[in-house]
C-alpha positions as CSV (number, residue, x, y, z in Angstrom):
1,M,-17.8,4.7,-25.6
2,Y,-14.6,6.4,-24.7
3,V,-10.9,5.3,-24.8
4,V,-8.0,6.8,-23.0
5,G,-6.1,9.3,-25.0
6,K,-3.0,11.4,-24.3
7,C,-1.8,11.8,-20.7
8,R,-2.0,15.4,-19.5
9,L,0.4,14.9,-16.5
10,N,3.2,17.0,-17.9
11,E,0.8,19.9,-18.6
12,I,-0.7,19.7,-15.2
13,L,2.7,19.6,-13.5
14,K,3.9,22.6,-15.5
15,E,0.7,24.5,-14.5
16,K,1.3,23.6,-10.8
17,K,5.1,24.3,-11.0
18,I,5.9,20.8,-9.8
19,T,8.5,18.5,-11.3
20,Q,8.2,14.8,-12.0
21,V,10.8,14.1,-9.4
22,D,8.9,16.1,-6.8
23,L,5.7,14.3,-7.6
24,A,7.5,10.9,-7.4
25,L,9.0,11.7,-4.0
26,K,5.7,12.8,-2.6
27,L,4.0,9.6,-3.8
28,G,6.8,7.3,-2.9
29,M,7.3,6.1,-6.5
30,K,10.2,6.0,-8.9
31,K,10.8,9.0,-11.1
32,Q,10.9,6.7,-14.1
33,Q,7.3,5.5,-13.3
34,V,6.0,9.1,-13.3
35,H,8.0,9.7,-16.5
36,S,6.4,6.7,-18.2
37,Y,2.9,7.9,-17.4
38,A,3.7,11.5,-18.5
39,N,5.1,10.3,-21.8
40,N,2.3,7.9,-22.6
41,D,4.5,4.8,-22.2
42,R,2.1,3.4,-19.6
43,I,-1.5,4.0,-18.5
44,M,-2.0,4.6,-14.8
45,S,-4.0,2.2,-12.7
46,Y,-7.1,3.5,-11.1
47,Q,-5.3,3.6,-7.7
48,T,-2.3,5.5,-9.1
49,A,-4.5,8.0,-11.0
50,K,-6.5,8.6,-7.8
51,N,-3.3,9.2,-5.8
52,I,-1.7,11.5,-8.4
53,A,-5.0,13.4,-8.8
54,S,-5.3,13.8,-5.1
55,Q,-1.7,15.0,-4.8
56,L,-2.2,17.5,-7.6
57,N,-5.6,18.6,-6.4
58,V,-7.3,17.8,-9.7
59,N,-10.1,15.4,-10.8
60,M,-8.8,12.0,-12.1
61,E,-10.5,12.7,-15.4
62,E,-8.2,15.7,-15.9
63,L,-5.2,13.4,-16.1
64,Y,-6.0,12.1,-19.6
65,D,-7.7,13.3,-22.7
66,F,-10.6,10.9,-23.5
67,I,-11.5,10.1,-27.1
68,Q,-15.2,9.3,-27.9
69,L,-15.6,6.5,-30.3
70,D,-18.3,6.6,-32.9
71,K,-21.4,4.6,-32.1
72,Q,-22.0,1.7,-34.4
């Protein structure tokens, strides 16, 4: 089983040379919302992750680190 780990949005934005403000404008969302995802204050919904991944041309799975839990 896996759990959602750290959001990689800031790293991806830096690689793509896109700001949080630019991404928010392109997606029609508030900058604060993008900021809260990027800083791990909130976890993206499936729809939001799909839209962000599509805009950044990455797979949704790349937006987060996933942590594998030990099998018990």
